[in-house]
C-alpha positions in Angstrom: -1.1 14.5 106.4 -2.7 11.4 104.9 0.1 10.9 102.3 2.7 11.5 105.1 1.0 8.8 107.1 0.9 6.3 104.2 4.5 6.8 103.4 5.5 6.3 107.0 3.5 3.1 107.0 5.5 1.9 104.0 8.7 3.0 105.6 7.9 0.8 108.6 6.4 -2.2 106.9 8.2 -2.6 103.6 11.8 -3.5 102.9 14.6 -2.0 101.0 12.7 1.1 99.8 13.8 4.7 99.0 11.2 7.5 99.4 11.7 11.0 98.0 9.8 13.9 99.6 10.2 17.1 97.6 9.0 20.7 97.0 10.2 23.4 94.7 12.5 25.1 97.2 14.5 23.8 100.2 13.2 26.3 102.8 9.6 25.5 102.0 10.4 21.7 102.1 12.2 22.1 105.4 9.3 23.8 107.3 6.5 21.7 105.9 6.8 18.1 104.8 10.2 17.5 106.4 9.0 18.8 109.8 5.6 17.0 109.4 7.1 13.5 108.9 9.6 14.0 111.8 6.7 15.2 114.0 4.6 12.1 113.2 7.6 9.7 113.8 8.3 11.5 117.1 4.7 11.6 118.3 4.5 7.8 117.7 7.8 7.2 119.5 9.2 5.5 116.4 13.0 5.3 116.5 15.0 6.3 113.4 18.4 7.6 112.4 18.6 11.2 111.1 21.3 12.8 109.0 20.4 16.4 109.6 22.9 17.9 107.1 21.7 15.7 104.3 18.1 15.6 105.5 17.8 11.8 105.3 15.8 9.6 107.7 16.8 5.9 107.9 15.5 2.8 109.5 17.0 -0.6 108.8 17.5 -0.6 105.0 14.9 2.0 104.3 15.5 5.7 103.6 13.4 8.9 103.3 15.2 11.6 101.4 14.2 15.2 101.4 15.4 17.2 98.4 14.1 20.3 96.7 13.6 20.9 92.9 15.2 24.4 92.7 18.2 22.5 91.3 17.0 19.6 89.2 20.5 18.0 89.5 19.7 17.1 93.1 17.5 14.2 92.0 19.0 13.2 88.7 21.5 10.8 90.2 19.1 8.7 92.3 16.3 6.3 91.9 13.2 5.9 94.1 10.3 3.7 94.8 7.9 6.4 96.1 7.9 10.1 95.5 5.7 12.7 97.3 5.5 16.2 95.8 3.9 18.6 98.3 2.3 21.7 96.9 2.7 20.2 93.4 1.3 23.3 91.6 4.7 24.8 92.3 6.6 22.5 89.9 6.7 22.6 86.1 5.9 19.9 83.6 9.7 19.4 83.2 10.1 18.9 86.9 7.4 16.3 86.9 8.9 14.5 83.9 12.3 14.3 85.6 10.7 12.9 88.8 8.9 10.3 86.8 12.2 9.2 85.3 13.6 8.7 88.8 10.7 6.4 89.8 12.4 3.2 88.5 14.1 1.6 91.5 13.3 -2.1 91.8 10.5 -2.7 94.3 9.8 -6.2 95.7 6.9 -4.8 97.7 4.7 -3.8 94.7 4.3 -0.9 92.3 6.3 2.3 92.5 4.2 5.5 92.9 4.3 9.3 92.8 2.0 11.3 95.0 1.0 14.8 94.1 -0.8 16.9 96.8 -2.2 20.4 96.1 -5.1 22.8 96.3 -6.8 23.2 92.9 -6.2 26.9 92.7 -6.1 27.2 88.9 -8.6 25.3 86.7 -6.2 25.7 83.8 -3.1 24.4 85.5 -1.6 21.3 83.7 -2.1 19.2 86.8 -5.9 19.8 86.5 -6.2 19.5 82.7 -3.6 16.8 82.1 -3.6 14.7 85.3 -6.9 15.1 87.2 -9.1 15.5 84.1 -7.0 13.5 81.7 -8.7 10.1 82.1 -5.4 8.4 82.3 -5.3 4.7 83.3 -2.2 5.1 85.4 -3.6 8.0 87.5 -5.8 7.7 90.5 -7.4 10.8 91.9 -8.2 11.2 95.5 -10.5 14.2 96.2 -10.7 15.2 99.9 -12.2 18.2 101.7 -12.2 19.4 105.3 -15.1 17.0 106.0 -12.6 14.1 105.6 -10.5 15.4 108.5 -12.3 14.9 111.9 -9.3 16.5 113.7 -9.7 20.1 112.3 -10.3 22.7 115.0 -13.9 24.0 115.0 -12.7 27.5 114.5 -11.0 26.5 111.2 -14.1 24.6 110.0 -16.2 27.8 110.6 -13.6 29.8 108.6 -13.8 27.4 105.7 -17.6 27.3 105.7 -17.9 31.1 106.0 -16.0 31.5 102.7 -19.3 31.1 100.9 -20.2 34.6 102.3 -16.8 36.1 101.3 -15.7 34.8 98.0 -17.3 32.0 95.9 -14.0 31.1 94.2 -12.2 30.7 97.5 -15.2 28.5 98.7 -14.8 26.3 95.6 -11.0 25.9 96.1 -10.5 25.6 99.8 -13.9 24.3 101.1 -15.1 22.1 98.3 -11.7 21.2 96.8 -12.9 22.1 93.3 -10.8 23.8 90.6 -11.0 27.6 90.7 -9.4 30.6 89.1 -7.9 33.2 91.4 -9.0 36.7 90.4 -9.6 40.2 92.0 -6.1 39.8 93.5 -5.2 42.7 95.9 -1.4 43.0 95.4 0.2 42.9 92.0 3.0 45.4 92.9 5.6 42.8 94.1 8.5 40.8 92.8 9.9 37.6 94.2 13.6 38.0 94.8 16.5 37.0 97.0 16.4 38.7 100.4 18.7 41.7 100.5 21.5 41.9 103.0 21.9 45.6 102.5 19.8 46.6 105.4 19.3 50.3 106.0 16.3 49.9 108.4 15.0 46.6 109.9 11.7 46.1 111.7 9.1 43.4 112.2 5.4 42.7 111.9 3.5 40.3 114.1 0.0 38.8 113.8 -1.1 36.7 116.8 -2.7 33.4 116.5 -3.2 30.1 118.2 -5.5 27.8 116.1 -4.6 30.0 113.2 -0.9 30.6 112.6 1.1 33.1 114.5 2.9 35.1 111.7 6.1 37.1 111.9 7.8 38.9 109.1 11.1 40.8 108.9 11.2 43.9 106.7 14.5 45.4 105.5 14.2 48.7 103.8 16.8 49.6 101.1 16.5 52.7 99.0 12.9 53.1 100.3 12.0 49.6 99.0 10.7 47.1 101.6 12.1 43.6 101.3 9.8 41.2 103.2 10.9 37.9 104.7 8.9 35.2 106.5 10.3 34.5 109.9 7.6 32.5 111.7 4.4 30.8 110.6 3.2 28.3 113.2 0.0 27.3 115.0 -0.6 26.5 118.7 1.9 29.0 120.1 1.3 30.5 123.6 2.9 33.8 124.4 5.8 32.0 126.1 6.3 29.8 123.0 6.3 32.9 120.9 9.0 34.6 123.1 11.1 31.4 122.8 10.8 31.6 119.0 11.8 35.3 119.0 14.9 34.4 121.0 15.7 31.4 118.7 15.3 33.7 115.7 17.8 36.2 117.2 15.3 39.0 116.9 17.1 42.1 118.3 15.4 43.4 121.4 15.8 47.0 120.1 14.2 46.4 116.7 10.6 47.6 116.5 7.9 44.8 116.3 4.5 46.1 115.2 1.7 43.8 116.4 -2.0 43.5 116.2 -3.4 46.3 118.4 -6.4 44.2 119.3 -4.1 42.1 121.6 -2.8 44.6 124.2 -2.3 42.0 126.9 -0.1 39.8 124.7 1.9 42.9 123.6 2.5 43.8 127.3 3.8 40.3 128.1 6.2 40.3 125.2 7.4 43.8 126.1 8.0 42.6 129.6 10.3 40.0 128.2 12.5 42.8 126.8 11.3 43.3 123.2 10.5 46.6 121.6 7.0 45.5 120.6 4.4 48.2 119.8 0.7 48.2 118.8 0.4 48.7 115.1 -1.0 52.1 113.9 -4.7 52.3 113.9 -6.7 52.8 110.7 -8.8 50.8 108.3 -7.6 47.8 106.5 -8.4 49.5 103.2 -6.3 52.5 104.1 -3.4 50.3 104.9 -3.8 48.3 101.6 -4.0 51.6 99.6 -0.7 52.6 101.2 0.9 49.3 100.5 -0.1 49.5 96.8 2.0 52.6 96.4 5.2 50.7 97.2 7.1 48.2 95.2 7.2 45.1 97.5 10.1 42.7 97.3 9.1 39.2 98.6 11.8 36.8 99.7 11.9 33.8 97.3 12.6 31.5 100.3 9.4 32.4 102.2 6.8 29.9 100.9 3.8 30.8 103.1 4.4 34.5 102.4 4.4 33.8 98.6 1.3 31.6 98.8 -0.6 34.3 100.8 0.3 37.3 98.6 -0.6 35.3 95.5 -4.0 34.3 96.9 -4.8 37.6 98.7 -8.1 38.7 97.2 -11.0 41.1 97.7 -14.4 39.8 98.9 -17.3 39.5 96.5 -21.0 39.6 97.3 -23.6 37.1 96.3 -24.0 38.9 93.0 -20.3 38.7 92.2 -19.6 42.4 92.9 -16.1 43.1 94.2 -16.1 44.6 97.7 -13.4 46.8 99.2 -12.2 44.5 102.0 -10.1 41.3 101.6 -11.2 37.8 102.2 -10.4 36.8 105.8 -8.6 33.6 105.1 -5.0 32.7 104.8 -4.1 36.3 105.4 -1.9 36.2 108.6 1.4 37.1 107.0 -0.5 39.8 104.9 -1.7 41.3 108.2 1.7 41.2 109.8 3.3 42.8 106.7 0.7 45.5 106.6 1.0 46.3 110.4 4.7 46.8 110.1 5.0 48.7 106.8 2.1 51.0 107.4 3.2 51.7 111.0 6.9 52.2 110.3 6.9 53.8 106.8 3.8 56.0 106.9 4.8 58.7 109.4 4.0 62.3 110.0 7.3 63.3 108.5 6.1 61.7 105.2 7.6 59.0 103.1 9.2 59.0 99.7 7.4 56.9 97.1 8.6 56.7 93.6 10.5 59.9 94.0 7.6 61.9 95.3 7.3 63.0 99.0 3.9 62.4 100.4 2.5 63.3 103.8 0.0 61.0 105.5 
């Protein structure tokens, strides 16, 4: 948020500048930094011109361009004054080198800059070892935590502070903003792939939220392999807002939607709107995770929040470092939605086929 605000200030006050905002993939860029900057401009009632097809925001002689790095050729033919890389841990050294080469447009306002924003998940990532800890004269490091953001909801602040009781490593990364190393990962049985269009069976999983994101996934089963795609990941949604999003996403009214069984009133309201929404099957989280581990999960490569959650989904540890059986309750909304749907739909009395073996549950 702070970098977005600084770049918007430059966009308004400086002249003849080009700003590049980028992430590794276009879908992740579109639903994060692109939407954030547009929201800020709209909230401040700042007029601007928008080329939606090219994702370019213009005002006078200034432009903000949004381009992804899944194809490096997208940025090779342009020069910029300022570059913002959101979730910079996604990009390679080669990507960063190429971006640095693009940072050479003449700037009558001062020095050109590149901004890298990220959570320090891996203490051995090159951004930590080479940039943050590299003692380089051309690098300035700004370390911020939740305490620097007075606008965070109290519920989210409590979640961050409670991480000390769930996982010390998570507490270091997300609460203190210090480098950590993710370990005790729950799911390793997945591949990141293009989403399949060969849909034999389609259903959905829904985790309700408000201050936390409401999370919706689509699961397409092909040859008994679930392909999982992020459909919705958004905070501050009322039930009516959620219904509007279901309509906009063209969710078929006949398709099963398995939702958090602890929210029966919300389920009833959505069912009254015509959707085939059902409470997810009851059972312990651990039982559900055990079932999920018996499958080979295919994660859509254009689902950034889903990828981030499954990579960081970890077991809790106690104060002595012993690994517990239940997961850390943090950044797990799509993980819950995925588990609700797959366990409810694929684990049935008739049994399911896993790796060629029929099992009854």
